[in-house]
PLY file of the C-alpha trace (Angstrom):
ply
format ascii 1.0
element vertex 66
property float x
property float y
property float z
element edge 65
property int vertex1
property int vertex2
end_header
15.33 -21.83 17.37
18.73 -22.37 18.34
20.87 -20.87 20.86
22.96 -19.63 18.33
24.04 -19.42 14.61
26.93 -19.34 12.45
26.80 -16.54 9.93
30.94 -17.29 9.18
29.88 -17.28 5.30
27.21 -14.85 5.52
27.45 -12.81 2.70
26.48 -8.76 3.46
23.33 -7.52 1.25
23.20 -10.46 -0.56
19.24 -9.56 -1.25
19.71 -6.09 -1.20
18.01 -4.37 -4.24
18.78 -0.60 -4.68
15.62 -0.26 -6.99
12.72 -1.98 -4.94
9.91 0.25 -3.98
8.62 -0.99 -0.82
4.59 0.22 -0.55
3.29 0.85 2.60
-0.10 -1.63 2.93
-2.93 0.11 4.30
-5.27 -1.65 5.83
-9.20 -0.26 5.60
-12.11 -0.92 7.46
-14.50 -3.25 6.58
-17.68 -1.06 6.07
-15.21 0.97 4.27
-14.22 -1.38 1.71
-17.54 -2.38 1.39
-19.04 0.56 0.46
-16.44 1.76 -2.66
-16.49 -1.63 -3.49
-20.06 -1.49 -4.19
-19.08 2.06 -5.80
-16.71 0.81 -7.79
-18.26 -2.36 -9.17
-21.27 0.12 -10.27
-18.82 2.40 -12.19
-17.07 -0.70 -13.59
-13.60 0.46 -11.98
-11.29 -1.76 -9.87
-11.51 -0.23 -6.28
-7.89 0.58 -6.28
-8.49 3.12 -8.99
-11.53 4.13 -7.38
-9.55 4.94 -4.10
-6.75 6.55 -5.81
-9.04 8.76 -7.58
-11.20 9.96 -4.14
-7.74 10.64 -2.58
-6.36 12.96 -5.11
-9.53 14.72 -4.95
-8.75 15.12 -1.52
-5.15 16.16 -1.73
-6.77 18.70 -4.14
-8.92 20.18 -1.32
-6.41 19.85 1.24
-4.40 21.74 -0.95
-6.64 24.61 -1.43
-7.57 24.97 1.76
-3.52 25.24 3.01
0 1
1 2
2 3
3 4
4 5
5 6
6 7
7 8
8 9
9 10
10 11
11 12
12 13
13 14
14 15
15 16
16 17
17 18
18 19
19 20
20 21
21 22
22 23
23 24
24 25
25 26
26 27
27 28
28 29
29 30
30 31
31 32
32 33
33 34
34 35
35 36
36 37
37 38
38 39
39 40
40 41
41 42
42 43
43 44
44 45
45 46
46 47
47 48
48 49
49 50
50 51
51 52
52 53
53 54
54 55
55 56
56 57
57 58
58 59
59 60
60 61
61 62
62 63
63 64
64 65
């Protein structure tokens, strides 16, 4: 890295996009991915679809418990 940088011609917000939605990456344990990947393949659905369905069911259960 340079000891000093020249930002005199910099443009504030040049790459900012108001409509962009940041999606948080979620890291799963290998054994969890392996388990659900096998289930997804057996059902003939994408892994993300299966995981979203499982999480929606968990949300519904948690909401009933409150």
